[in-house]
C-alpha positions as CSV (number, residue, x, y, z in Angstrom):
1,M,119.2,-44.4,28.6
2,K,117.4,-47.5,29.9
3,N,117.9,-51.2,29.5
4,R,121.7,-50.9,29.6
5,T,123.3,-54.3,29.9
6,D,126.9,-55.6,30.2
7,I,126.8,-56.4,26.4
8,K,128.7,-53.5,24.7
9,L,127.1,-52.5,21.4
10,G,129.1,-50.6,18.9
11,V,127.9,-48.9,15.7
12,A,130.0,-48.2,12.6
13,F,128.7,-45.5,10.2
14,S,129.9,-45.4,6.6
15,G,130.8,-42.3,4.5
16,G,128.5,-41.1,1.8
17,G,128.1,-37.3,2.0
18,V,124.5,-36.3,2.2
19,R,123.5,-39.9,2.1
20,G,124.9,-40.1,5.6
21,L,121.9,-38.3,6.9
22,A,120.2,-41.7,6.8
23,H,122.4,-42.6,9.8
24,L,120.3,-40.1,11.8
25,G,117.1,-42.0,11.0
26,V,118.8,-45.2,12.3
27,L,119.8,-43.3,15.5
28,Q,116.3,-42.1,16.0
29,V,114.9,-45.6,16.0
30,L,117.6,-46.9,18.4
31,E,116.8,-44.1,20.8
32,E,113.1,-44.6,20.6
33,A,113.6,-48.3,21.3
34,E,115.9,-47.4,24.2
35,I,118.8,-49.4,22.7
36,P,122.0,-47.7,24.1
37,I,125.2,-47.4,22.1
38,D,128.5,-48.1,23.9
39,A,130.9,-47.1,21.1
40,V,130.8,-45.4,17.7
41,A,133.1,-45.0,14.8
42,G,132.6,-43.6,11.4
43,T,134.2,-42.4,8.2
44,S,133.6,-39.1,6.4
45,M,129.9,-38.1,7.0
46,G,129.6,-41.2,9.2
47,G,132.5,-39.9,11.2
48,I,130.8,-36.5,11.7
49,V,127.6,-38.3,12.8
50,A,129.6,-40.5,15.2
51,G,131.5,-37.6,16.7
52,L,128.4,-35.4,17.2
53,Y,126.4,-38.3,18.7
54,A,129.2,-39.2,21.1
55,A,129.4,-35.6,22.1
56,E,125.7,-35.9,23.2
57,V,124.4,-33.4,20.6
58,P,120.7,-34.4,20.4
59,V,119.8,-36.3,17.3
60,Q,117.1,-33.8,16.4
61,E,119.6,-31.0,16.5
62,I,122.0,-32.9,14.2
63,I,119.0,-33.5,11.8
64,A,118.1,-29.8,11.8
65,F,121.8,-29.0,11.1
66,G,121.9,-31.4,8.2
67,Q,118.6,-30.1,6.7
68,E,119.4,-26.5,7.1
69,T,123.0,-26.5,5.9
70,G,123.7,-26.1,2.2
71,F,126.9,-26.6,0.3
72,M,127.7,-22.9,0.2
73,D,127.3,-22.8,4.0
74,L,130.3,-25.2,4.2
75,A,132.5,-23.8,1.4
76,S,135.2,-21.3,2.2
77,P,138.2,-20.4,0.0
78,D,141.3,-22.5,0.5
79,R,144.2,-20.1,0.5
80,G,146.7,-22.9,0.3
81,L,145.2,-24.1,-3.0
82,R,145.3,-27.7,-1.9
83,G,141.6,-28.1,-2.6
84,L,138.7,-26.2,-4.0
85,F,137.5,-25.2,-0.5
86,G,138.9,-24.9,2.9
87,H,137.5,-25.7,6.4
88,T,137.0,-22.3,8.1
89,K,133.2,-22.4,7.8
90,I,132.9,-26.1,8.7
91,A,135.0,-25.5,11.9
92,A,132.8,-22.6,12.9
93,L,129.6,-24.6,12.3
94,L,130.8,-27.6,14.3
95,A,131.9,-25.4,17.2
96,D,128.5,-23.8,17.2
97,L,126.8,-27.2,17.2
98,L,129.0,-28.6,19.9
99,G,128.9,-25.5,22.0
100,T,132.7,-25.2,22.1
101,K,135.7,-25.5,19.9
102,D,137.8,-27.1,22.6
103,L,136.0,-30.5,23.0
104,A,138.4,-33.5,22.9
105,F,137.8,-37.2,22.4
106,E,138.8,-37.7,26.1
107,D,135.8,-35.6,27.1
108,L,133.2,-37.9,25.5
109,N,131.1,-40.2,27.6
110,T,130.7,-42.5,24.6
111,P,134.0,-43.7,23.1
112,A,134.3,-42.6,19.5
113,A,136.8,-42.9,16.7
114,V,136.9,-41.5,13.1
115,V,138.9,-42.7,10.2
116,S,141.1,-40.7,8.0
117,A,144.1,-41.2,5.6
118,D,147.5,-39.7,5.5
119,V,147.7,-38.2,1.9
120,E,151.5,-38.3,1.9
121,T,152.1,-41.9,3.1
122,G,148.7,-43.6,2.3
123,E,148.4,-44.8,5.9
124,L,145.1,-45.5,7.6
125,I,144.8,-43.1,10.5
126,I,142.3,-43.8,13.4
127,L,141.6,-40.6,15.3
128,D,140.4,-41.2,18.8
129,K,142.4,-38.9,20.9
130,G,143.0,-35.1,21.0
131,P,140.7,-32.3,19.7
132,L,137.5,-33.4,18.1
133,I,136.8,-30.8,15.5
134,P,140.0,-31.1,13.5
135,A,139.4,-34.9,13.5
136,L,135.9,-34.4,12.1
137,M,137.2,-32.0,9.5
138,A,139.9,-34.5,8.5
139,T,137.6,-37.5,8.1
140,S,135.3,-35.5,5.9
141,A,138.0,-33.8,3.8
142,V,137.0,-35.2,0.4
143,P,140.0,-34.9,-1.9
144,L,139.8,-32.1,-4.6
145,V,136.6,-30.7,-3.0
146,F,138.2,-29.9,0.4
147,S,141.8,-29.3,1.2
148,P,143.7,-31.8,3.4
149,V,143.7,-31.0,7.1
150,R,147.0,-30.5,9.0
151,H,146.5,-32.5,12.2
152,Q,148.8,-34.4,14.5
153,G,151.8,-33.7,12.2
154,R,150.1,-35.2,9.2
155,W,148.1,-34.0,6.1
156,L,144.8,-35.9,6.5
157,V,142.0,-36.6,4.0
158,D,138.8,-38.6,3.9
159,G,139.5,-42.2,4.9
160,C,136.8,-43.7,2.7
161,V,139.1,-45.5,0.2
162,L,140.9,-47.3,3.0
163,N,138.1,-48.1,5.4
164,N,134.6,-46.6,4.5
165,L,132.7,-48.8,7.1
166,P,135.0,-49.2,10.2
167,V,133.5,-52.3,11.8
168,D,136.9,-53.5,12.7
169,V,137.7,-50.2,14.4
170,V,134.6,-50.6,16.6
171,R,135.6,-54.2,17.4
172,R,139.0,-53.0,18.6
173,M,137.3,-50.4,20.8
174,G,135.9,-53.3,22.8
175,A,132.4,-53.8,21.4
176,D,130.9,-57.2,21.9
177,R,128.4,-56.8,19.1
178,V,128.6,-54.4,16.1
179,L,126.0,-52.8,14.0
180,G,127.2,-51.6,10.6
181,V,125.2,-48.9,8.7
182,N,126.2,-48.5,5.1
183,V,125.0,-45.9,2.5
184,P,126.6,-46.9,-0.8
185,P,126.2,-44.9,-4.0
186,N,123.4,-46.2,-6.2
187,V,123.2,-44.9,-9.8
188,N,120.2,-45.5,-12.0
189,L,120.8,-44.2,-15.6
190,S,117.5,-45.5,-17.0
191,L,116.0,-43.2,-19.6
192,G,112.5,-44.2,-18.8
193,D,109.7,-45.6,-20.9
194,G,109.6,-44.0,-24.4
195,E,112.4,-41.5,-23.6
196,E,115.1,-41.1,-26.2
197,E,118.5,-39.8,-25.5
198,K,119.0,-36.5,-27.3
199,E,122.1,-34.4,-27.9
200,L,122.1,-31.2,-25.9
201,P,124.2,-28.1,-26.6
202,L,126.8,-27.7,-23.8
203,W,125.5,-24.2,-22.9
204,E,122.1,-25.8,-22.1
205,L,123.6,-27.6,-19.2
206,F,124.3,-24.3,-17.4
207,R,121.0,-22.6,-17.9
208,L,119.3,-21.9,-14.6
209,D,115.9,-23.0,-16.0
210,N,117.2,-26.2,-17.5
211,H,114.9,-29.1,-16.4
212,I,116.3,-31.6,-18.9
213,R,119.6,-32.5,-17.2
214,D,120.5,-32.7,-13.5
215,W,123.9,-30.9,-13.1
216,K,124.8,-33.3,-10.2
217,L,124.5,-36.5,-12.4
218,P,128.0,-36.4,-13.8
219,F,129.4,-36.0,-10.3
220,L,127.3,-39.0,-9.2
221,V,128.6,-41.1,-12.0
222,A,132.2,-40.2,-11.2
223,E,131.5,-41.0,-7.5
224,A,129.9,-44.3,-8.2
225,S,132.8,-45.3,-10.5
226,A,135.4,-44.4,-7.8
227,A,133.3,-46.3,-5.3
228,F,134.0,-49.6,-7.1
229,T,137.5,-49.6,-5.4
230,V,135.9,-48.6,-2.1
231,R,133.4,-51.5,-2.4
232,I,136.1,-54.0,-3.0
233,V,138.1,-52.9,0.0
234,N,135.0,-52.8,2.1
235,Q,134.0,-56.3,1.0
236,T,137.4,-57.7,2.0
237,R,137.3,-55.9,5.4
238,L,133.8,-57.1,6.1
239,T,134.8,-60.7,5.2
240,L,137.7,-60.5,7.6
241,C,135.7,-58.7,10.3
242,P,131.9,-58.9,9.7
243,P,129.4,-57.0,11.8
244,D,126.7,-58.8,13.7
245,L,124.1,-56.9,11.7
246,L,124.5,-54.8,8.6
247,L,122.0,-52.3,7.4
248,E,122.4,-51.2,3.8
249,I,120.4,-48.1,2.8
250,H,120.1,-47.7,-0.9
251,L,119.3,-44.2,-2.2
252,P,119.1,-44.1,-6.0
253,N,120.8,-41.1,-7.6
254,V,121.7,-39.4,-4.4
255,G,125.3,-38.1,-4.4
256,I,127.5,-36.6,-1.7
257,F,126.3,-33.0,-2.1
258,P,123.5,-31.4,-0.1
259,N,120.2,-31.4,-1.8
260,D,116.5,-31.0,-1.1
261,D,115.9,-34.7,-0.4
262,S,117.4,-34.6,3.1
263,A,114.0,-35.4,4.8
264,D,113.5,-38.4,2.5
265,I,117.1,-39.6,3.2
266,I,116.5,-39.5,7.0
267,R,113.1,-41.3,6.6
268,A,114.9,-44.1,4.5
269,G,117.2,-44.7,7.5
270,R,114.2,-44.9,9.8
271,W,112.4,-47.3,7.6
272,I,115.4,-49.7,7.3
273,A,116.0,-49.6,11.1
274,T,112.3,-50.1,11.9
275,D,112.1,-53.1,9.5
276,H,115.0,-54.7,11.5
277,L,114.0,-53.5,14.9
278,K,113.7,-57.0,16.4
279,E,117.3,-57.8,15.2
280,L,118.5,-54.5,16.7
281,V,117.0,-55.3,20.1
282,K,118.6,-58.8,20.0
283,L,122.0,-57.2,19.6
284,K,121.7,-55.8,23.1
285,T,119.5,-58.4,24.8
286,N,120.6,-61.9,23.4
287,P,123.2,-63.4,25.8
288,L,126.7,-63.6,24.5
289,P,128.0,-67.2,23.9
290,P,130.8,-68.3,26.3
291,R,134.2,-66.8,25.6
292,W,135.7,-70.2,24.7
293,W,133.1,-70.6,22.0
294,R,133.8,-67.2,20.5
295,R,137.5,-68.0,20.4
296,L,136.8,-71.4,18.8
297,K,134.5,-69.8,16.2
298,S,137.1,-67.1,15.4
299,T,139.8,-69.8,15.0
300,W,137.6,-71.9,12.7
301,F,136.8,-68.8,10.6
302,R,140.5,-68.2,10.1
303,V,141.2,-71.8,9.2
304,R,138.3,-72.0,6.8
305,S,139.4,-68.7,5.1
306,A,143.0,-70.0,4.7
307,W,141.7,-73.3,3.2
308,T,139.5,-71.3,0.8
309,W,142.6,-69.4,-0.4
310,L,144.6,-72.6,-0.8
311,Q,141.9,-73.9,-3.1
312,E,142.3,-71.0,-5.5
313,S,144.2,-71.3,-8.7
314,E,147.8,-70.2,-8.8
315,Y,146.9,-66.9,-10.3
316,P,143.4,-66.1,-9.0
317,L,141.3,-63.3,-10.3
318,Y,140.7,-60.4,-7.9
319,P,138.1,-59.4,-6.8
320,G,136.8,-62.7,-8.3
321,E,134.9,-64.2,-11.2
322,S,131.6,-63.5,-9.6
323,S,132.1,-59.8,-10.2
324,L,133.0,-60.2,-13.9
325,V,130.1,-60.2,-16.4
326,S,130.8,-60.6,-20.1
327,V,128.9,-58.4,-22.5
328,A,127.5,-61.5,-24.2
329,S,126.0,-62.9,-21.0
330,R,124.1,-59.6,-20.5
331,A,122.8,-59.4,-24.0
């Protein structure tokens, strides 16, 4: 990599299943612009991308892996019955991509961390030491779909509910500036012009030649509904520890499961990153303000935040009135 400066740039990748392939489009633009990354962290699919990138797997190889791997390539029976599927196939695929099953975080030239959650205690677990593959399996262990991963004496699952965009983790890794890349769920249930909703016999949903309903849509609605909690937690975290630049990539009606739109998802990441290329370059090239100024700014931010909370009513609404919309106001 060229143009390396003493400004440490960190990147935080969000979870989002197949939507996380958009992270690869962002990485392509960063590499083409010769903007080096000094630290990476991610959750779920973002954690897998972070780990593979830090392990110096070429982005094009990760793209090929993402485009060629279907859901059934990942799904293996869970004999412990803790989830619908186990991790045998995923572990084998990751080992093949990395070239070894024994790679550890300590072997990486680029510092990396992935976020998981202890399903028994509810604790946020940051994995940045020890074997890499179990950590990647843990951060992407979507509850119900994949079984929890036994790692470091804990039962670990996807950390998305606790920290889906780990900007704060990258900050604690020593990054001077942080880029956040978020791929939130985006549901559009519009029926379209002139389309009327019709009742459909249940058996029609399972016909192989059914073109009326998308079988993935109910899962997408469920994911988007659960994501409300994730969004609230994320907004609070980003308020307390904002990135220097946040790229949000919206992919309407794309859920977490692999599909045929992977090339379009990657292109969406490229487009967003290209649109913000000047800002991305500045993350690495603009001089940092003096340390005393950064400390003063941080102190002022905390004082202002405390004052804002003091101005709230005795029993404030959470997440706030701005998120509450009455039915009458939308009529």
